N, C-alpha and C positions, 0 to 999 in steps of 0.2 A: 504492500499499498506506499508507504513512503517513496520508492521508488515513482509512484504514479504521480502524487504529488510534487517531487521534484522534476518531474518532466512537464507539467503543467506549467510549474515555475517558472521553469526555462522558455517554455514556449510565449508564455505572457511578458516576459523580460524580451526576448527576439523581438516579439509584436513593438511594444514599448519603442525598443530600440531603432527600430523599421520608423515608425511614426516620426520618432526624434528628427530621423536624419533627411525625411523629405523637406523641400523646402518649402515655407511657407507663401500662399499667395499675400504678395504685399501691396498697399496701396502704394501708389508712381511717389515719389520722393517728392515730387513738382508740387505743391500746391494747388497752381492753375490748372498742371496737367488733371488733377482729380476733380476739380471742380468743372473742368470742360467735361471730361468723362460723364459726368452725371447730368449736366445741363445742356450739351451741345452736340456731343459723341454722336448718337442715334440719327441726327439728321448731316451732319455735315462731314461726318466718319473720323476717324483717326488719321488720315493723311491728308484730311482739308478740302477734299474733291466734291463733298456733297452727293449728293444721289443725281445722274445726269437727267433731267424733266421734272424733277421733282424738287431737289433742294439744293440751293445753288454753292458750289464753291467757297472757298476761304482764300484756297491759294489763289493770289493775282488778283486781289480783290481790290477796288480803290479804296471801300471802305475800311480795310484793315490797313491798307498805307498810310492812310491818310489821317488827318485830323484825330487825337485821343477823342475830344472832347464831342465832332461829331459820330464818330463810333459808337461813343456810349448810349448817346440819342437813340442813335439808328437802332439799336439792340433794348432799351428800355423800351422804348416805343413799338420795337418789333417791324419799323422801315415804313410804317404804313402813312407816315409825314412824307416820304421818297419817293418821285417823281421814279427815281431809278429804278427802285421795289416794283414800284406798279408797272412798272414795262417791265420788268424780270419775264424769262422764259421759264424758269422755274415754276412747277402748278402748285405747290403748297406753300403757303404763308408765315415765317416766324410769328410765333408769339411774342407779344411783349414780357421783358425779363424784369418787371419794376417788383417783382419779389424778392430778388435777391439784396443785398445788402451792398454797401458800394464799394466797402473793401473786397470781397467775394468777388461781384462785377469786375473790380479793377485785377484781380487776380488774374480770371479769366483773360480780360483782355490783351494783357499785358504776355500772356501764354500766348495768345494765337497772334498777335504782332510780332512776335520773337520765334516762331514755329512756321506759321505760315503769312508771314511779314516781312519775308527777307531781313530779320532782327530789326523791325520798325522797332522803337522807342517803347519802353512801357509806359502803361495807364497809371496815374496816382487814382487813390479813393476822390483825392481832393476834387480831379476832374473831372472822374465821375457824380460827385456832388454838383460841381458845378453846372453838366449836362441834366440834371435830375431837376434844378431849380429854373432849369429851361421849357420843360414839358408843362402843357398847360394839365388842368387840375382835372383829377378822375373826373368821370362822369357820376 
């Protein structure tokens, strides 16, 4: 009976050791990448190329390369006030992201500009705050 217990204990230890050596699924080290994954990835994809005919690419976008406050306002409104957005070939319209706080949105936009905007400069929370103050009042 004690040999059976020892074998069972060794099997359990082997299983624990195997589990301990498995790499854990880790969150991205970049908080902007993590926030992008949670809010933008499904539509704009990991490579920033979007889904042709449905979601526009971020790569090569004048919005991504342009003025950080204009980009923040665009994302906060879902682009509804933009003539360029209304004339887009994409079928789906981005929802407004007013629920994100200014620091989180700045982190996402900084990641997007660095990754898909040819290393365009970061966006500060203050720039997002300034863009938010220019938005029309909610209905």
